[in-house]
N, C-alpha and C positions, 0 to 999 in steps of 0.2 A: 504494500500500500504506500502511495506516495504522499500521504497527508503530512508527514513530518518534513518532507523535502520541498522547500519553497521554490526551488528551481525546476521542479518536474512539470510545472505548467508555465511555460515561458511567455504566454501572451502578453503584449502584442508582438514579441519576437516570434519568428516562425518556429514551429515544432521541430524536433530533431529529425534529420534525414540520414538514412532512409527510414521509412516507417517500420516499426517492429511491434510485436505484441506487447513488449515491455513498456513502450512509450505511447500506447493507445490512448491513455488519459489526456495527453497533450493534444492529440488530434481530435478527440471528442470535444475537448474544451474549446479549441479553435473553431470547430464546426458549429457548436452550439452558440458561441458568441456571435458569429457571423450570420448564421441562418436565422436564429431567433430575433436578432436585431432587425434584419431585413424584412422578414415576414411580419414581425410585430409592427413595423412602420407602415407596411402596406395595409394591414388589417385596421390599425388604429386610424388611418387616414381615409378609410372608406373603400379601399380597393379590396379584392378578395372577400367580398361581402357574403356573409351567412349569418344565421342567428347568433347573437352575442359576439360577433367578430370584433367589434370595436373594443369591448372589454378584454377579450382574450388578447387582442393585439397590444393593448396598453400593458398588460401584465407580461407578455412576451418581450416587449421592447425594454421595459424596466429591468426585467430579469436578465435579458441577454446583453444589454448595452451598459447598464449601470452597475449591476452587482457581479455577474459572472466574470467579467474581465479582471476583477480585483484591482481596480485603479488605485494607485498609491494615495491620492488625495482622499479617497473614501476609506481605504483601509486604515489610515492614520486616525480617522475619526471613530473607527469601530474598536479601537483598543489593541491590546497585545496580540490577540488572535484575529485581527482585522482581515487578513487575506482569506483565512479559512471561513470566517463568519460571512464574508462577502460572497464567497463561492457557494456556500450552503443557501444563503438567502436567494441568490440568483437562481440556483437549481430549483428551489421550492417555488419561486414565483413562476418559472417556466412550467413546472409540473402543474401548478394550480391553473395556469392558462390553458394547458392541454386538457386538464380536467373539465374546464368550462366548455371546451370544444366537444369533448366526449359526451357532454350532457345534451348536445344538439343532434340534429339529423346527420351531422358529419362524423358521428361516432365510428363509422366504418372506414374512415380515412386511414390508409396505410401510412401516409406522411405523418399524421398526428401520432399514431402508435409508435412509429419508428423513432420519432424524436423523444417520446417518453422513454423508450427503451435506452436510447443513447444517454439521456440525462440520468436515468437510474444506474446505468453502467458506470458513468463518471463518478457518481456518488459512491458506488460499491468499490470501485478501484481506489478511490481516494481515502475513504473512511471505513471500509469493511461492510460486511453484509447487513449489519444493524442499520446503516444509513439508508438502505433500500426501504426499510419500514417507514422511516421519516418521509422519504420521497413519496411512497405510496399514500401516506396520510395527506400530503399536499395534493396529490392527484385526485384522491377521493374527495377532499375538501373543495377543490375547484369544481368537481362534478356536482357536489351537493349545492354549492352556490349557484351554479348554472341552472340546475333543476328548480331551485327555489325562485330564481328570477323569472324563469319561464312560467312557473305556476302562477306567479303574480301578474303575468301578462307583459313583462318587460323584455322578452326575448328579441323581438324585432327592433326595439328602440336602441339596443346596445350593440 
């Protein structure tokens, strides 16, 4: 597990080359930072529309652009464990966003489920199997929020 090694996730520097199974966390981290930020911006701004897409997009953007990259300015404000706290918060926000999507008719989306698996694998690789439970709680929490919003009739508005 790379949780104790701060250099194992080099973002914004490129991940180690050539890719290997041992450095998969660096590649997953890079992918999630870029993909979730890009898709989050598109959804939050009204592109890629579906039920609750703006809410999901906002969560994806904040998770993928603000917290996942472990920006130094943010980590300094989060204390001694700032980089790891930032990474966990980012992963949980991304998983909550994906849970919101799962609550809609897009629940069969291979893209959504593949990103959830990538995020859960990053957590597992970084912090061990117990971190997957925390990630699953975030995913199910997002699903519950999405179902609640839809039951209140707010699905189309967000």
